[in-house]
N, C-alpha and C positions, 0 to 999 in steps of 0.2 A: 723676761727678766727686766726689772725696772732699773732706773738709773742708779738708785741707792745700792742695789745689789751689784751693779756693774762696778761702782767705786770700791765696794768690798772685795770683789774679785781682783780688781787692779791692785788693791792693797796686798792681797795674798801673793799675787804674781811678783810684785816688787820686793816683798819680804824674801821670797824664794830666790830672787835675783840679787839679794843683799843690797838693794837700792832703798835703804831705810827712809831717807828723806822723802823720796817719791811715794813710798808706802804711807807714811804719815800724812802727806798731802792728800792722797786719795781717801784715806780714812777720815780725815778732817772734813772733806766734802760730804762723805756719807753721813757723818753725825750732824753736820750743818743742815742737810736736807731732811734728815730724820733723827731728831734728838732723842728718840726712844729706841734706837736700833742697837740693842745691847751687844750683838755680835761684833759690830764695828768697834765699840769701846773695848771689848775684850781683845780683839785682834790688834788694836792699837797698843793695848797693854803688852801683848806678846812681842810686838815690835820693839817696844822700850826694853822689855825683859832681855831680848836677844842682844841688845846693845849695852847690857849691864846697867840700865837706868831703872833700878828697882823701885825707887820711890814713885816715879812716874808710872811704872807698870802697875803698882798697887793702886794708885789713884784711878787709873783707867778701868781696872778690873772691878774696883769698888763701884764705879758707875754702872758697869754691866750687871753686877749683883743687885744693885738697887732696882734696876729695871726688870730683871728676871732672876729672882732669888731661888728658883728651883732648878737651875742649870748646874749640875754637878761639876762639869768641866771648868766652870768659872772659879769655883772654890779650889780645885786642884791647881789651876794656873796661879792663883793668888798664893796658894801654899808654897809653890816653887819659888816665887819672888820672896816671900817671907823667909824661906830657907836660906837663900843667898844673902839676905840681910842679917842672918843669924838670929832671927826672931823665931826661935824654935817652938815656943808655946803657941804663937799665932799660926805658924805653919801646921802644927799638930791639929789645932782646932779646924783649920781649913781642910786638911786631908780627912779628918773624921767626918766633917760635913759632906764632903764629896762622896765618901763611902756610904754614908747614911742615905744619900740621895740615889744610890745605886751604881756608882762608878766602881767597877770591879776590874781594874787594869793594873798590870804589874808595876808601872812607874809610880802609881799612887802609893802602893804598899811599900815599895822600895824607899821612896822619899819619906814616908811616914816612919819607916824603920830608922832612917838616918836621924830624924827629929827625936825619936825615942832615945836613940843612942846618945845624942848630944845632951839630952836631959838626964842621962844616967839610968834610963829604964831599959836595961839590957835584955830582960826576958821578953818584953813586948817587942823590942827591936828585932831580936832573933826570930820571933814568931812572924813578924811582918816580912822580913827578908826571905824566910822559907816560903811564905805564901806568894811573894813576888816571884820567886824562882819557879814555883809551880805554875803560876799564871803565865809567866814568860814562856815556859815550855809549851803550855797549851796554845797560847797565842801564836807561837812559832809554827807548831804543827798545823793549826788551822789555816794560817796564812800560807804556808808552803803547799798545803793540799786543798785549798779552797775550790779548785776546779775539779778535784778528784773525789770529793766527798759525795757519796750517793744520797739522794733524798729518799726517805722511806715512804713508799706509796702503798705499803701494806700487802704487796704481792711477793713476799719472801717465800721461796720454795725450800722447805727443810730438806728435801731429797737431793738438792744440788750441792755437790761436794765443795764447789768453789764459793758457795754462799751467795750466788747471784740472784737477782730478781728474775721472776718469770718474764719472759718476753711475750708481749701481747701482739 
């Protein structure tokens, strides 16, 4: 791990510890040493977001997107900040971009549903909320059972009543 990633890790640690000034300082060091380190800009944006400093959050996330425009999570994060600024069209555009880049997580659909509702598009809002519920259910099941999900090695024995794999 190089020093820049160490500063990023420190930023994450301080954010978790709610030591936001220390997080910002660590992330400033990361971007000073590596001005093209998009993840540090995005993380600094999240730190501002947590503190309800939405203009600063959007500015930082914009820098991350400029550096890496193909990272879906950056658009989702900016969409969240836009939502709290009540900039629902901008939020909707960001959530759509995140989804188009392959981000298929419940929080994105839930927040996009909120944006649709704020814009009076209730059918789309309902559709997104239903999709978010489905994804949340799947995410919860997978997370709760991640250590119990068997991997298919192709040795399924149809004669086994319990549906277990053949033991080799």
